[in-house]
C-alpha positions, -999 to 999 in steps of 0.1 A, spaced: 278 321 -86 251 329 -114 220 347 -103 188 327 -112 151 336 -112 137 307 -96 165 296 -73 190 312 -46 223 297 -43 244 304 -11 276 288 2 285 288 38 319 288 56 322 252 54 319 251 16 283 236 16 259 250 -10 224 258 2 201 255 -29 167 274 -22 139 270 -46 113 300 -50 95 298 -81 87 333 -93 52 346 -99 37 313 -84 22 310 -48 37 273 -48 71 256 -63 61 237 -95 87 220 -118 78 241 -147 100 239 -179 116 272 -172 125 261 -137 137 226 -150 161 247 -174 176 267 -145 181 236 -124 201 222 -155 224 251 -154 227 248 -116 235 211 -116 262 216 -145 278 243 -126 279 221 -94 294 193 -115 321 215 -128 328 228 -95 317 203 -68 309 218 -33 316 204 2 280 194 5 244 203 -13 215 212 6 182 217 -14 152 235 5 122 256 -3 120 294 4 83 292 3 62 289 33 35 267 16 43 231 6 76 220 -10 69 211 -47 36 205 -61 50 184 -91 52 194 -126 32 222 -145 9 198 -163 -6 227 -184 27 224 -204 23 189 -212 -1 198 -241 27 215 -258 45 183 -268 36 171 -303 48 136 -303 66 110 -280 100 119 -294 96 155 -281 85 141 -246 115 119 -245 139 147 -257 125 167 -227 126 138 -203 165 132 -213 174 166 -203 156 161 -167 171 129 -162 207 144 -169 202 168 -143 189 146 -117 217 122 -124 244 150 -119 229 154 -86 231 119 -77 268 117 -91 282 147 -70 312 136 -50 298 152 -17 268 143 4 234 157 -9 205 166 13 169 176 7 147 192 32 110 188 28 89 208 48 54 202 32 38 185 1 63 169 -25 48 153 -53 54 140 -88 85 153 -103 94 174 -70 97 139 -53 114 122 -83 141 151 -78 144 143 -41 150 107 -47 181 118 -65 195 131 -32 214 110 -7 190 119 22 157 130 22 148 148 55 113 160 63 92 173 93 71 151 115 37 170 107 6 161 86 15 187 61 46 168 51 38 142 25 55 127 -3 42 109 -35 41 96 -71 6 106 -84 14 106 -119 -11 75 -126 -38 101 -118 -30 118 -148 -27 87 -171 10 85 -166 38 70 -144 67 87 -129 87 96 -160 118 116 -143 135 87 -130 112 82 -98 102 47 -108 136 34 -109 150 55 -78 121 46 -57 125 8 -65 162 11 -54 156 31 -23 122 14 -9 121 -20 -24 96 -35 -51 65 -37 -28 66 0 -14 80 16 -48 51 -4 -68 22 6 -43 34 43 -43 35 44 -80 4 23 -87 -20 38 -63 -7 75 -65 -17 83 -30 4 106 -10 22 90 19 23 110 53 56 117 70 57 89 96 45 62 71 71 76 45 98 73 70 87 36 77 93 27 41 122 42 33 105 73 13 120 96 38 152 91 57 147 112 87 122 133 105 126 166 126 100 183 148 94 216 128 106 234 98 134 255 123 151 221 128 159 211 92 190 230 88 208 213 119 196 178 104 211 186 71 244 196 88 240 162 106 234 143 76 265 157 58 286 149 89 275 112 86 252 112 115 219 101 100 215 68 85 192 53 58 166 26 60 178 -3 36 155 -13 9 126 -38 20 130 -72 1 101 -88 -15 97 -125 -8 74 -132 -37 75 -105 -65 54 -125 -89 25 -129 -63 26 -95 -55 23 -84 -92 -3 -108 -97 -22 -95 -70 -20 -59 -80 -28 -68 -116 -60 -86 -104 -71 -55 -85 -64 -31 -113 -84 -56 -139 -114 -56 -115 -116 -18 -116 -109 -9 -151 -96 -20 -187 -62 -12 -203 -82 1 -232 -96 29 -209 -68 34 -186 -35 21 -198 -13 37 -170 -18 12 -144 -13 -17 -167 19 1 -180 34 2 -143 27 -32 -136 45 -44 -167 72 -21 -157 78 -36 -124 74 -73 -137 100 -69 -166 132 -86 -163 166 -69 -154 152 -50 -124 178 -24 -116 176 14 -115 190 22 -150 168 -3 -169 135 9 -151 142 43 -158 148 36 -198 117 16 -199 97 42 -181 109 71 -202 96 53 -233 63 43 -214 58 81 -200 64 93 -237 40 71 -251 14 75 -223 13 112 -226 0 111 -260 -30 86 -253 -65 101 -251 -67 87 -216 -41 111 -202 -55 139 -221 -87 134 -204 -71 126 -168 -52 158 -172 -82 179 -180 -99 166 -151 -69 175 -128 -75 210 -144 -112 210 -137 -107 199 -101 -83 229 -97 -106 253 -114 -135 242 -91 -114 244 -60 -106 278 -66 -141 289 -69 -145 277 -34 -118 298 -18 -128 331 -1 -142 347 31 -176 334 37 -182 350 70 -200 321 84 -193 306 119 -225 290 130 -245 268 108 -280 257 117 -292 225 101 -329 216 99 -334 179 94 -314 151 111 -320 123 87 -290 107 69 -287 138 46 -291 166 72 -274 148 99 -244 141 78 -240 176 65 -241 190 102 -213 162 111 -191 173 83 -197 210 91 -186 205 127 -158 183 115 -144 213 94 -147 240 123 -181 252 124 -204 254 153 -234 235 143 -269 233 159 -290 205 146 -329 206 147 -355 179 141 -389 174 156 -379 135 159 -355 133 189 -344 98 176 -333 112 143 -309 135 163 -296 106 184 -290 86 152 -272 115 136 -249 121 166 -241 84 164 -231 85 128 -211 115 133 -193 98 164 -187 69 140 -174 93 113 -151 113 138 -134 79 152 -127 68 117 -111 102 103 -100 122 134 -81 93 151 -73 110 185 -99 110 213 -90 147 220 -98 159 182 -131 136 183 -142 153 216 -135 187 204 -154 181 172 -184 166 190 -185 196 213 -192 217 181 -221 197 172 -251 206 193 -286 190 196 -312 218 191 -348 202 188 -364 235 194 -343 255 168 -331 279 192 -298 281 172 -318 300 142 -316 333 161 -278 334 159 -270 312 130 -251 327 100 -263 301 76 -293 277 78 -292 244 57 -326 228 54 -327 190 46 -361 179 51 -386 157 32 -385 167 -7 -421 180 -3 -426 216 -14 -453 223 12 -430 211 41 -401 230 29 -421 261 26 -433 259 59 -398 254 74 -384 286 55 -415 307 65 -411 300 101 -371 302 100 -373 338 81 -392 351 113 -364 336 137 -332 344 118 -313 374 122 -310 399 92 -281 390 66 -280 352 74 -281 330 47 -311 304 41 -301 275 20 -322 243 9 -307 209 2 -333 202 -23 -323 177 -51 -345 188 -77 -374 213 -68 -370 248 -84 -359 272 -56 -386 298 -70 -414 275 -58 -397 273 -22 -390 310 -21 -426 319 -27 -429 314 9 -406 340 21 -409 378 25 -375 383 12 -368 356 -14 -333 372 -20 -322 352 10 -328 317 -4 -302 299 -21 -297 261 -27 -268 240 -14 -271 205 -29 -251 179 -12 -248 142 -26 -250 111 -6 -230 99 12 -222 134 22 -188 125 41 -174 108 7 -190 125 -24 -171 159 -31 -197 178 -50 -220 204 -38 -243 222 -63 -247 261 -51 -281 271 -66 -293 304 -74 -325 323 -88 -328 356 -103 -338 368 -71 -309 353 -49 -285 378 -33 -252 375 -54 -232 378 -21 -249 350 -9 -243 328 -36 -205 336 -35 -204 330 2 -221 296 -2 -194 287 -25 -169 295 -1 -186 278 26 -185 247 2 -147 250 -2 -145 251 36 -163 218 39 -136 205 18 -162 200 -9 -161 211 -47 -187 238 -52 -202 244 -86 -228 271 -90 -260 263 -111 -291 284 -120 -321 269 -106 -341 246 -128 -357 212 -127 -327 188 -116 -301 214 -116 -273 198 -136 -263 164 -120 -299 151 -116 -310 167 -150 -282 145 -168 -283 115 -147 -319 106 -146 -327 106 -185 -298 81 -187 -312 60 -161 -350 62 -175 -337 52 -208 -322 22 -194 -353 14 -177 -373 18 -208 -348 -8 -225 -354 -34 -199 -392 -31 -200 -390 -36 -238 -371 -68 -230 -333 -58 -230 -311 -74 -205 -305 -55 -173 -271 -73 -168 -258 -68 -202 -269 -31 -196 -250 -27 -165 -220 -46 -177 -218 -24 -208 -216 10 -187 -192 -3 -160 -172 -16 -189 -173 21 -201 -160 33 -166 -193 42 -148 -191 34 -111 -222 11 -115 -247 4 -143 -279 25 -145 -302 -5 -136 -282 -11 -103 -281 24 -97 -320 29 -98 -324 -2 -72 -297 16 -51 -314 50 -52 -350 34 -47 -374 28 -76 -399 50 -54 -374 78 -55 -367 73 -93 -404 74 -99 -410 107 -79 -378 123 -97 -392 114 -130 -425 130 -121 -405 163 -119 -378 158 -146 -398 137 -172 -401 100 -175 -420 80 -202 -452 69 -193 -443 32 -195 -415 36 -173 -436 57 -148 -464 31 -146 -440 4 -144 -420 19 -116 -455 27 -98 -466 -8 -99 -431 -20 -85 -430 3 -55 -469 -2 -48 -461 -39 -47 -433 -32 -20 -405 -37 -46 -382 -8 -38 -349 -20 -50 -321 -27 -25 -340 -13 6 -368 -38 1 -344 -67 -9 -357 -66 -46 -362 -44 -73 -349 -52 -110 -324 -74 -90 -326 -95 -59 -304 -81 -32 -282 -96 -2 -278 -67 19 -257 -42 -2 -250 -67 -31 -271 -72 -62 -276 -109 -69 -276 -114 -107 -263 -138 -132 -233 -125 -150 -234 -130 -187 -207 -130 -214 -215 -103 -239 -202 -91 -275 -180 -60 -269 -193 -43 -301 -230 -49 -289 -220 -33 -254 -203 -4 -271 -235 2 -289 -256 2 -257 -232 26 -241 -234 52 -268 -272 48 -268 -278 53 -232 -252 81 -228 -267 102 -256 -296 119 -235 -270 126 -206 -246 143 -233 -278 162 -246 -288 174 -213 -254 188 -204 -253 207 -238 -287 219 -230 -275 229 -197 -247 250 -210 -269 267 -235 -295 276 -210 -265 290 -186 -277 266 -159 -240 261 -156 -211 289 -163 -195 266 -190 -191 234 -205 -161 229 -182 -184 231 -152 -209 209 -169 -181 182 -171 -167 187 -138 -202 184 -123 -206 149 -140 -172 139 -131 -177 149 -94 -214 140 -89 -220 111 -112 -186 94 -113 -184 98 -154 -149 83 -159 -120 105 -156 -101 90 -185 -129 107 -207 -123 140 -194 -161 144 -187 -192 138 -212 -190 169 -233 -151 166 -238 -154 129 -245 -185 135 -271 -164 162 -287 -133 141 -292 -155 111 -302 -169 133 -328 -136 146 -340 -122 110 -345 -152 92 -360 
């Protein structure tokens, strides 16, 4: 047989070909164009000389196939070029499906996107019964749908409901759940048992779960369409609407679905939405890489057991750190432990894991853990004098070489560091609320900060399963610096007589998680006022907010602010507004956000415009289809 760069072919004594994928010069397997071209040669050889059986497996220890190399997608100049590429892939996968022998693919880890689309062409898909084994079709997150035949083959293998949900929602499915819906055919206990299972499948000793029937396809499509329409608009993110159209068309068979999906994929790849979403994927990858490294931290001491500090401590313990939690208020520690237990019950599932994790979280009202801690994270009140007192005391009690971090959201670190004998020990780790949910952590440094401490804090952020972005100390850092002028401009407009509901609808229509007025109510009008004092706010908004919170009108937490509130829900009459007018509001309100991001890049508050965009995507929820505020604004300028 031919020698290949990315594959190894071996034939056993029974005439079964064992096809190992080992993508050269990559730590993981990806379906890059060069890999696909080699696969085409292999499937052509196998078609010309069919083996007694075909078994495909990964020769790498990490994952199976992590999908296509999306960096190559930008090389296609038009939809016709995309279609030509897809036709070649479809031919190779069809050749696998048409082989006159039993074909088996062995999945021992993550198998996503184009990798899973290839797996669907095999007769049997066998995985390992482990959390690391997951399959999925996440193309919708890139503004696309499965274009390598996965849309049609998933429908045939699983039935409409499971295939639609996998394609539409894009979430990986764990092994046991995948087995239950027919996305996998068989599970074994570990990697070593896969080869024997392959032989069993070739011998006919493993069955397949028949595709489930959908009792009411129209109702299923309608329900999913309503859910998508409530979250986004087809003008912003066309992919989910295209997926629903794909599965609601007539003549639902594999070949027709694949033919329609090829056309849709080729067109979607050229859209600004997909371009933006693919950039977000690349930014996420870039940020995650910045959080990988040896941090040398085993013991984290947290001072402040309020919502922020308690949740930081809980997340740290959940990710393997020994954590001591200090607060002068014993009730705060009790509350933090209660929230931690709720989080662990929800996330960790088994009592053994919950108990082990709770054992790593230690109440420490007197701060005895400071002496042994490798990292201190302070999360007390946003009052400079209070923070200075905490750090002055901690410095005397901590061992040399330990890192001291503040969770301040806006106070310049230089102000806090003035209380220390050695200011180089101080860095910032600014988490976002709710800590267990939001991915971003800003790692803040000053000119005096120990560079090694900054790097290690980045790596701690990664170990906490957060996405860390380094920022130079300055008022508001990046996220609050960009976000609050946008919020304050909206407040100014409402004070001047603009409709709050129209403003909020305009920004939600654009794709923000919520409008700026509702966000101000959620955060608290007193908090907005205090942040505005630090970061800059118009005098009229400052006075207006001060009058509101002094009257006890704080927003959601008091039951009323700019809106009346029923628990977590803002009560407001929803109007019907002109699209062009809402577009104008959106552009006007986002202008200061974009301007602050540009200024932060120019002032080297963040390392690059990429990092400014990533911070806004992760910390503000700037819509993914835009690719980030600066990328969006640049492209808008190019097309206007």
